[in-house]
N, C-alpha and C positions, 0 to 999 in steps of 0.2 A: 501391497502398498498400504501404508498407514493412513487412517482416516484423515489425519491432519495434513498429509501430503495432498490428498484429494481436495481439501479445503484451499490449500495454496494454489493448486492448479485452477480451481474455480475462480479464485481471486484474479489470477493472471488472465484467464479467459474473459472475465467481466471487464477488467481494465482495458485490455486490448480491443474489445468490442465497443468501448466507449459507453458501456452500460452502467452508469453510476448507480441506478436503482439496485441492480443485481449486486454490485460491488458493496454497497453500504449494507445490504441485507445480510452479508456475511459477518457483520459486527454486532456486538451486544449494544444495547441502548446507551449504556454509560461508558462506552469505549473511549480510549485515548489514542491519538496518533501523533508521533513525534518525528520531525524531519528537519534537516538543515535547510531545505527549500522553504519550509514554512517560516523558519527563523529569519531567513534572508528577506523574504517578501513581506512578512508581517512580524517585525521584531517585538511588537507589544505582546505577542503570544508566548514568547520564550521558546518558540518552535513547537508548541504542543497544542493540539486541538482536542476538545472534549465533546463527545456525543455525536450522534449520527447527523444531525442538522449541520454541524460544522464541517464534517467530512463531505457531505453532499455539496456544500458550497465550495469547498476547496477543490474537489475533483472536477466539478462542473466548470469552474473557472480555469483550471489547469488544461483541460481538454479544449477549451475555447482559445486560450492563449497559445497553445502549442499543438496546432493541428498535425496529425500524424504521429504524435507521441505514442510510443509502444515500448513494451518490455520484452526482452528475449531471455527466457529461462536458461540458466547455466547449471543450477543445482538446487535440490530440495532435500532437507534433512528434517525429520520430525521425531518427536517423542510424545509422551502423554500430556505434556504441559505446553509445548511450544513447537513452532515451525521456523526453521531457518531457510529463507528463500534468497537465492542469489540470482541476479539477472543483470543484463546490460540494458541501460536506458538509452533509447534512440529517440532523440528530439531534434526538431528543426533548428534549435538555437545553439547547437554545439556538437562536439565530437561525442561518440558513444562513451558512456560512463558506466563503470562497474558499480553495482549497488548490492548491498545486503540488507534484507529486511527481516525482522524478527517479529513473529506473531505469538502473543501469549493467548492460549485458547482455553476456554472453560465452557462446558456444556455445548460444545460444537460451534461456538461463536468466538470471534476474535474480540478479546477484551482490551488488548493493547497491541499497538504496532509501533516499531521503532525502525527508522531508516538510517543507514550508514552509507556514505558515499566513499568510493575507492579513489 
């Protein structure tokens, strides 16, 4: 298994455990995170968060708003620069949704993540 696949699985484990501290620890200090959900709920951001503090706030709020939110892995593909993670989003506010997330990785940390909804 590629080291970046291990990173993606650690990300899923932290998310599904609701461990925001462990989740954010996987990111570089100057990371970015882009998502259609961010754009929908906070249009002033253009859908993009910058830095660990913004990610901490985002995921802490998401887990409070959506108790039971979890992601079910369907595929992971990795190379030296990025990880492609596919999962099904299970949330109390709707039907299961296929999602693809791409992590750009440098020095073992996620420097950018981009979410795409199916």
